[in-house]
BAPA-91059 format. One line per field, with one value per atom (N, C-alpha, C, O): chain; atom name; x, y negated, z negated; residue number from 1. Coordinates in nm, 3 decimals, always signed. Layout:
N
cadena <- c(A | ...) $
atomo <- c(CA | ...) $
east <- c(X | ...) $
north <- c(Y | ...) $
up <- c(Z | ...) $
num <- c(NUM | ...) $
//
This chain:
86
cadena <- c(A | A | A | A | A | A | A | A | A | A | A | A | A | A | A | A | A | A | A | A | A | A | A | A | A | A | A | A | A | A | A | A | A | A | A | A | A | A | A | A | A | A | A | A | A | A | A | A | A | A | A | A | A | A | A | A | A | A | A | A | A | A | A | A | A | A | A | A | A | A | A | A | A | A | A | A | A | A | A | A | A | A | A | A | A | A | A | A | A | A | A | A | A | A | A | A | A | A | A | A | A | A | A | A | A | A | A | A | A | A | A | A | A | A | A | A | A | A | A | A | A | A | A | A | A | A | A | A | A | A | A | A | A | A | A | A | A | A | A | A | A | A | A | A | A | A | A | A | A | A | A | A | A | A | A | A | A | A | A | A | A | A | A | A | A | A | A | A | A | A | A | A | A | A | A | A | A | A | A | A | A | A | A | A | A | A | A | A | A | A | A | A | A | A | A | A | A | A | A | A | A | A | A | A | A | A | A | A | A | A | A | A | A | A | A | A | A | A | A | A | A | A | A | A | A | A | A | A | A | A | A | A | A | A | A | A | A | A | A | A | A | A | A | A | A | A | A | A | A | A | A | A | A | A | A | A | A | A | A | A | A | A | A | A | A | A | A | A | A | A | A | A | A | A | A | A | A | A | A | A | A | A | A | A | A | A | A | A | A | A | A | A | A | A | A | A | A | A | A | A | A | A | A | A | A | A | A | A | A | A | A | A | A | A | A | A | A | A | A | A | A | A | A | A | A | A | A | A | A | A | A | A | A | A | A | A | A | A | A | A | A | A | A | A) $
atomo <- c(N | CA | C | O | N | CA | C | O | N | CA | C | O | N | CA | C | O | N | CA | C | O | N | CA | C | O | N | CA | C | O | N | CA | C | O | N | CA | C | O | N | CA | C | O | N | CA | C | O | N | CA | C | O | N | CA | C | O | N | CA | C | O | N | CA | C | O | N | CA | C | O | N | CA | C | O | N | CA | C | O | N | CA | C | O | N | CA | C | O | N | CA | C | O | N | CA | C | O | N | CA | C | O | N | CA | C | O | N | CA | C | O | N | CA | C | O | N | CA | C | O | N | CA | C | O | N | CA | C | O | N | CA | C | O | N | CA | C | O | N | CA | C | O | N | CA | C | O | N | CA | C | O | N | CA | C | O | N | CA | C | O | N | CA | C | O | N | CA | C | O | N | CA | C | O | N | CA | C | O | N | CA | C | O | N | CA | C | O | N | CA | C | O | N | CA | C | O | N | CA | C | O | N | CA | C | O | N | CA | C | O | N | CA | C | O | N | CA | C | O | N | CA | C | O | N | CA | C | O | N | CA | C | O | N | CA | C | O | N | CA | C | O | N | CA | C | O | N | CA | C | O | N | CA | C | O | N | CA | C | O | N | CA | C | O | N | CA | C | O | N | CA | C | O | N | CA | C | O | N | CA | C | O | N | CA | C | O | N | CA | C | O | N | CA | C | O | N | CA | C | O | N | CA | C | O | N | CA | C | O | N | CA | C | O | N | CA | C | O | N | CA | C | O | N | CA | C | O | N | CA | C | O | N | CA | C | O | N | CA | C | O | N | CA | C | O | N | CA | C | O | N | CA | C | O | N | CA | C | O | N | CA | C | O | N | CA | C | O | N | CA | C | O | N | CA | C | O | N | CA | C | O | N | CA | C | O) $
east <- c(-7.847 | -7.821 | -7.743 | -7.764 | -7.659 | -7.569 | -7.528 | -7.523 | -7.506 | -7.452 | -7.334 | -7.360 | -7.209 | -7.132 | -7.077 | -7.035 | -7.085 | -7.034 | -6.891 | -6.868 | -6.802 | -6.679 | -6.633 | -6.638 | -6.590 | -6.572 | -6.431 | -6.427 | -6.340 | -6.249 | -6.196 | -6.173 | -6.174 | -6.245 | -6.416 | -6.454 | -6.478 | -6.640 | -6.657 | -6.621 | -6.726 | -6.798 | -6.895 | -6.909 | -6.950 | -7.060 | -7.027 | -7.001 | -7.034 | -7.009 | -7.139 | -7.164 | -7.243 | -7.338 | -7.360 | -7.320 | -7.430 | -7.434 | -7.535 | -7.575 | -7.609 | -7.751 | -7.785 | -7.716 | -7.875 | -7.971 | -8.058 | -8.129 | -8.063 | -8.175 | -8.234 | -8.158 | -8.359 | -8.430 | -8.532 | -8.635 | -8.481 | -8.576 | -8.659 | -8.639 | -8.754 | -8.812 | -8.772 | -8.796 | -8.704 | -8.660 | -8.538 | -8.495 | -8.483 | -8.371 | -8.336 | -8.236 | -8.426 | -8.447 | -8.439 | -8.357 | -8.517 | -8.521 | -8.406 | -8.370 | -8.317 | -8.187 | -8.079 | -8.008 | -8.097 | -7.999 | -8.087 | -8.009 | -8.200 | -8.244 | -8.194 | -8.118 | -8.211 | -8.162 | -7.983 | -7.939 | -7.898 | -7.773 | -7.730 | -7.659 | -7.792 | -7.788 | -7.623 | -7.536 | -7.604 | -7.469 | -7.417 | -7.456 | -7.291 | -7.171 | -7.172 | -7.070 | -7.324 | -7.333 | -7.339 | -7.294 | -7.393 | -7.435 | -7.560 | -7.588 | -7.646 | -7.788 | -7.775 | -7.866 | -7.674 | -7.684 | -7.552 | -7.565 | -7.484 | -7.379 | -7.468 | -7.431 | -7.573 | -7.648 | -7.717 | -7.672 | -7.811 | -7.894 | -7.778 | -7.793 | -7.684 | -7.590 | -7.527 | -7.484 | -7.493 | -7.426 | -7.566 | -7.556 | -7.679 | -7.798 | -7.816 | -7.840 | -7.804 | -7.867 | -7.721 | -7.732 | -7.598 | -7.514 | -7.515 | -7.500 | -7.532 | -7.556 | -7.663 | -7.648 | -7.762 | -7.875 | -7.861 | -7.923 | -7.798 | -7.750 | -7.657 | -7.694 | -7.520 | -7.454 | -7.502 | -7.460 | -7.627 | -7.660 | -7.783 | -7.852 | -7.817 | -7.875 | -7.775 | -7.804 | -7.682 | -7.576 | -7.447 | -7.375 | -7.440 | -7.342 | -7.202 | -7.131 | -7.173 | -7.081 | -7.067 | -7.153 | -6.947 | -6.913 | -6.958 | -6.953 | -7.020 | -7.077 | -7.006 | -6.989 | -6.981 | -6.957 | -7.055 | -7.064 | -7.124 | -7.234 | -7.201 | -7.178 | -7.214 | -7.190 | -7.350 | -7.436 | -7.387 | -7.517 | -7.504 | -7.413 | -7.563 | -7.611 | -7.742 | -7.846 | -7.714 | -7.863 | -7.895 | -7.799 | -8.047 | -8.010 | -8.178 | -8.272 | -8.162 | -8.299 | -8.367 | -8.320 | -8.496 | -8.592 | -8.738 | -8.839 | -8.727 | -8.843 | -8.986 | -9.004 | -9.096 | -9.225 | -9.189 | -9.262 | -9.125 | -9.089 | -9.218 | -9.254 | -9.281 | -9.403 | -9.519 | -9.598 | -9.516 | -9.646 | -9.581 | -9.652 | -9.516 | -9.448 | -9.470 | -9.391 | -9.530 | -9.577 | -9.437 | -9.422 | -9.351 | -9.246 | -9.141 | -9.082 | -9.130 | -9.038 | -9.083 | -8.999 | -9.173 | -9.262 | -9.187 | -9.094 | -9.249 | -9.196 | -9.068 | -9.034 | -8.967 | -8.831 | -8.763 | -8.658 | -8.843 | -8.818 | -8.864 | -8.853 | -8.938 | -8.985 | -9.115 | -9.157 | -9.206 | -9.343 | -9.446 | -9.538 | -9.438 | -9.591 | -9.559 | -9.446 | -9.663 | -9.595 | -9.557 | -9.611 | -9.451 | -9.395 | -9.224 | -9.138 | -9.212 | -9.084 | -8.997 | -9.014 | -8.901 | -8.778 | -8.835 | -8.806 | -8.927 | -8.957 | -9.044 | -9.069) $
north <- c(-6.186 | -6.078 | -6.193 | -6.224 | -6.246 | -6.344 | -6.470 | -6.459 | -6.561 | -6.717 | -6.784 | -6.815 | -6.800 | -6.870 | -7.017 | -7.014 | -7.143 | -7.217 | -7.257 | -7.259 | -7.287 | -7.311 | -7.457 | -7.511 | -7.534 | -7.678 | -7.712 | -7.809 | -7.626 | -7.695 | -7.562 | -7.473 | -7.541 | -7.613 | -7.553 | -7.463 | -7.640 | -7.639 | -7.554 | -7.566 | -7.432 | -7.343 | -7.244 | -7.258 | -7.140 | -7.082 | -6.928 | -6.902 | -6.807 | -6.703 | -6.618 | -6.626 | -6.524 | -6.507 | -6.364 | -6.318 | -6.273 | -6.131 | -6.092 | -6.127 | -5.997 | -5.992 | -5.833 | -5.756 | -5.797 | -5.685 | -5.684 | -5.781 | -5.584 | -5.573 | -5.439 | -5.356 | -5.436 | -5.280 | -5.250 | -5.315 | -5.114 | -5.063 | -4.955 | -4.940 | -4.877 | -4.760 | -4.630 | -4.529 | -4.635 | -4.492 | -4.499 | -4.606 | -4.393 | -4.375 | -4.414 | -4.479 | -4.370 | -4.386 | -4.546 | -4.604 | -4.605 | -4.760 | -4.823 | -4.903 | -4.760 | -4.822 | -4.828 | -4.924 | -4.679 | -4.644 | -4.774 | -4.837 | -4.800 | -4.895 | -5.017 | -5.062 | -5.089 | -5.207 | -5.248 | -5.355 | -5.108 | -5.113 | -5.125 | -5.201 | -5.044 | -5.026 | -4.943 | -4.909 | -4.923 | -4.848 | -4.941 | -5.055 | -4.867 | -4.914 | -5.045 | -5.114 | -5.087 | -5.210 | -5.303 | -5.414 | -5.286 | -5.422 | -5.458 | -5.563 | -5.390 | -5.463 | -5.523 | -5.601 | -5.506 | -5.540 | -5.667 | -5.759 | -5.679 | -5.790 | -5.901 | -6.012 | -5.906 | -5.973 | -6.039 | -6.152 | -5.995 | -6.020 | -6.125 | -6.246 | -6.085 | -6.158 | -6.245 | -6.342 | -6.250 | -6.382 | -6.455 | -6.567 | -6.431 | -6.566 | -6.624 | -6.744 | -6.537 | -6.605 | -6.655 | -6.709 | -6.634 | -6.705 | -6.853 | -6.953 | -6.857 | -6.966 | -7.081 | -7.203 | -7.006 | -7.109 | -7.123 | -7.225 | -7.066 | -7.098 | -7.194 | -7.299 | -7.211 | -7.335 | -7.417 | -7.525 | -7.423 | -7.586 | -7.587 | -7.688 | -7.530 | -7.580 | -7.682 | -7.797 | -7.624 | -7.646 | -7.754 | -7.820 | -7.752 | -7.848 | -7.773 | -7.840 | -7.669 | -7.579 | -7.465 | -7.415 | -7.402 | -7.220 | -7.168 | -7.195 | -7.059 | -6.957 | -6.794 | -6.750 | -6.740 | -6.594 | -6.487 | -6.447 | -6.442 | -6.336 | -6.167 | -6.100 | -6.140 | -6.013 | -5.956 | -6.002 | -5.838 | -5.773 | -5.621 | -5.559 | -5.579 | -5.422 | -5.397 | -5.463 | -5.288 | -5.209 | -5.107 | -5.043 | -5.082 | -4.986 | -4.965 | -5.039 | -4.816 | -4.756 | -4.752 | -4.689 | -4.816 | -4.829 | -4.786 | -4.857 | -4.667 | -4.584 | -4.643 | -4.658 | -4.678 | -4.712 | -4.852 | -4.873 | -4.930 | -5.079 | -5.161 | -5.250 | -5.132 | -5.237 | -5.213 | -5.300 | -5.079 | -5.040 | -5.062 | -5.003 | -5.101 | -5.076 | -5.217 | -5.305 | -5.240 | -5.384 | -5.431 | -5.552 | -5.382 | -5.405 | -5.461 | -5.569 | -5.347 | -5.408 | -5.537 | -5.617 | -5.551 | -5.665 | -5.789 | -5.863 | -5.786 | -5.902 | -5.939 | -6.054 | -5.807 | -5.844 | -5.908 | -5.972 | -5.880 | -5.933 | -6.043 | -6.093 | -6.117 | -6.233 | -6.247 | -6.362 | -6.123 | -6.121 | -6.153 | -6.200 | -6.118 | -6.090 | -6.200 | -6.248 | -6.247 | -6.355 | -6.288 | -6.190 | -6.353 | -6.324 | -6.305 | -6.273 | -6.335 | -6.247 | -6.329 | -6.411 | -6.349 | -6.434 | -6.602 | -6.721 | -6.513 | -6.591 | -6.737 | -6.814) $
up <- c(-3.977 | -4.109 | -4.185 | -4.302 | -4.111 | -4.165 | -4.071 | -3.948 | -4.124 | -4.047 | -4.151 | -4.268 | -4.093 | -4.127 | -4.047 | -3.931 | -4.126 | -4.017 | -4.076 | -4.197 | -3.981 | -3.960 | -3.965 | -3.855 | -4.064 | -4.035 | -3.924 | -3.848 | -3.936 | -3.850 | -3.796 | -3.878 | -3.662 | -3.588 | -3.634 | -3.709 | -3.558 | -3.593 | -3.512 | -3.395 | -3.567 | -3.493 | -3.613 | -3.734 | -3.516 | -3.609 | -3.558 | -3.440 | -3.688 | -3.673 | -3.719 | -3.840 | -3.626 | -3.655 | -3.630 | -3.523 | -3.733 | -3.699 | -3.743 | -3.854 | -3.652 | -3.600 | -3.595 | -3.528 | -3.655 | -3.597 | -3.509 | -3.484 | -3.456 | -3.329 | -3.420 | -3.471 | -3.430 | -3.499 | -3.398 | -3.378 | -3.321 | -3.269 | -3.342 | -3.462 | -3.274 | -3.332 | -3.296 | -3.362 | -3.177 | -3.160 | -3.082 | -3.040 | -3.061 | -3.038 | -2.889 | -2.859 | -2.805 | -2.678 | -2.674 | -2.603 | -2.742 | -2.705 | -2.696 | -2.610 | -2.841 | -2.881 | -2.720 | -2.692 | -2.618 | -2.562 | -2.446 | -2.374 | -2.435 | -2.332 | -2.365 | -2.280 | -2.464 | -2.525 | -2.493 | -2.453 | -2.532 | -2.551 | -2.324 | -2.259 | -2.297 | -2.169 | -2.100 | -2.181 | -1.962 | -1.953 | -2.013 | -2.037 | -2.047 | -2.099 | -2.171 | -2.183 | -2.231 | -2.327 | -2.229 | -2.259 | -2.095 | -2.086 | -2.081 | -2.023 | -2.132 | -2.165 | -2.298 | -2.326 | -2.396 | -2.503 | -2.476 | -2.558 | -2.421 | -2.384 | -2.311 | -2.348 | -2.218 | -2.102 | -2.253 | -2.272 | -2.357 | -2.401 | -2.509 | -2.496 | -2.598 | -2.672 | -2.591 | -2.653 | -2.423 | -2.391 | -2.384 | -2.435 | -2.344 | -2.333 | -2.452 | -2.466 | -2.552 | -2.684 | -2.772 | -2.882 | -2.716 | -2.757 | -2.696 | -2.767 | -2.568 | -2.456 | -2.541 | -2.551 | -2.588 | -2.649 | -2.763 | -2.793 | -2.878 | -2.995 | -2.965 | -3.016 | -2.886 | -2.864 | -2.827 | -2.870 | -2.717 | -2.691 | -2.793 | -2.774 | -2.865 | -3.012 | -3.112 | -3.146 | -3.139 | -3.261 | -3.203 | -3.277 | -3.065 | -3.033 | -3.092 | -3.167 | -3.068 | -3.115 | -3.064 | -2.991 | -3.095 | -3.054 | -3.153 | -3.273 | -3.074 | -3.168 | -3.114 | -3.000 | -3.233 | -3.218 | -3.250 | -3.366 | -3.162 | -3.209 | -3.180 | -3.080 | -3.328 | -3.355 | -3.343 | -3.418 | -3.230 | -3.257 | -3.283 | -3.227 | -3.339 | -3.374 | -3.326 | -3.332 | -3.278 | -3.254 | -3.377 | -3.419 | -3.447 | -3.518 | -3.504 | -3.474 | -3.544 | -3.536 | -3.643 | -3.738 | -3.657 | -3.780 | -3.769 | -3.770 | -3.761 | -3.743 | -3.803 | -3.924 | -3.691 | -3.725 | -3.784 | -3.881 | -3.767 | -3.841 | -3.815 | -3.893 | -3.712 | -3.640 | -3.746 | -3.781 | -3.792 | -3.848 | -4.018 | -4.099 | -4.052 | -4.200 | -4.290 | -4.257 | -4.359 | -4.418 | -4.473 | -4.456 | -4.520 | -4.609 | -4.501 | -4.507 | -4.383 | -4.293 | -4.222 | -4.182 | -4.212 | -4.145 | -4.253 | -4.220 | -4.370 | -4.441 | -4.469 | -4.497 | -4.459 | -4.467 | -4.349 | -4.355 | -4.226 | -4.070 | -4.049 | -3.937 | -4.168 | -4.119 | -4.058 | -4.043 | -4.009 | -3.961 | -3.997 | -3.930 | -4.155 | -4.245 | -4.355 | -4.357 | -4.455 | -4.539 | -4.650 | -4.701 | -4.687 | -4.799 | -4.773 | -4.855 | -4.635 | -4.543 | -4.541 | -4.631 | -4.474 | -4.444 | -4.343 | -4.349 | -4.257 | -4.193 | -4.224 | -4.131) $
num <- c(1 | 1 | 1 | 1 | 2 | 2 | 2 | 2 | 3 | 3 | 3 | 3 | 4 | 4 | 4 | 4 | 5 | 5 | 5 | 5 | 6 | 6 | 6 | 6 | 7 | 7 | 7 | 7 | 8 | 8 | 8 | 8 | 9 | 9 | 9 | 9 | 10 | 10 | 10 | 10 | 11 | 11 | 11 | 11 | 12 | 12 | 12 | 12 | 13 | 13 | 13 | 13 | 14 | 14 | 14 | 14 | 15 | 15 | 15 | 15 | 16 | 16 | 16 | 16 | 17 | 17 | 17 | 17 | 18 | 18 | 18 | 18 | 19 | 19 | 19 | 19 | 20 | 20 | 20 | 20 | 21 | 21 | 21 | 21 | 22 | 22 | 22 | 22 | 23 | 23 | 23 | 23 | 24 | 24 | 24 | 24 | 25 | 25 | 25 | 25 | 26 | 26 | 26 | 26 | 27 | 27 | 27 | 27 | 28 | 28 | 28 | 28 | 29 | 29 | 29 | 29 | 30 | 30 | 30 | 30 | 31 | 31 | 31 | 31 | 32 | 32 | 32 | 32 | 33 | 33 | 33 | 33 | 34 | 34 | 34 | 34 | 35 | 35 | 35 | 35 | 36 | 36 | 36 | 36 | 37 | 37 | 37 | 37 | 38 | 38 | 38 | 38 | 39 | 39 | 39 | 39 | 40 | 40 | 40 | 40 | 41 | 41 | 41 | 41 | 42 | 42 | 42 | 42 | 43 | 43 | 43 | 43 | 44 | 44 | 44 | 44 | 45 | 45 | 45 | 45 | 46 | 46 | 46 | 46 | 47 | 47 | 47 | 47 | 48 | 48 | 48 | 48 | 49 | 49 | 49 | 49 | 50 | 50 | 50 | 50 | 51 | 51 | 51 | 51 | 52 | 52 | 52 | 52 | 53 | 53 | 53 | 53 | 54 | 54 | 54 | 54 | 55 | 55 | 55 | 55 | 56 | 56 | 56 | 56 | 57 | 57 | 57 | 57 | 58 | 58 | 58 | 58 | 59 | 59 | 59 | 59 | 60 | 60 | 60 | 60 | 61 | 61 | 61 | 61 | 62 | 62 | 62 | 62 | 63 | 63 | 63 | 63 | 64 | 64 | 64 | 64 | 65 | 65 | 65 | 65 | 66 | 66 | 66 | 66 | 67 | 67 | 67 | 67 | 68 | 68 | 68 | 68 | 69 | 69 | 69 | 69 | 70 | 70 | 70 | 70 | 71 | 71 | 71 | 71 | 72 | 72 | 72 | 72 | 73 | 73 | 73 | 73 | 74 | 74 | 74 | 74 | 75 | 75 | 75 | 75 | 76 | 76 | 76 | 76 | 77 | 77 | 77 | 77 | 78 | 78 | 78 | 78 | 79 | 79 | 79 | 79 | 80 | 80 | 80 | 80 | 81 | 81 | 81 | 81 | 82 | 82 | 82 | 82 | 83 | 83 | 83 | 83 | 84 | 84 | 84 | 84 | 85 | 85 | 85 | 85 | 86 | 86 | 86 | 86) $
//
């Protein structure tokens, strides 16, 4: 959703939304006490830090967007179809 690069000290601030199609998927992704989302965030943050060579703050949100995998507009918006962000 948003990437900010800070020069001094050099680091990145990233905000991203994970879209799911159903409330039940949101619960599974977040996990008990947020453990699933925390694990996803930790792994993603480490991978991004390895690529950039700088510390990263990664803020993740999970939103339900019903049937987005069947919605051409949503697929373009998320970069999965021609004309999108991808």
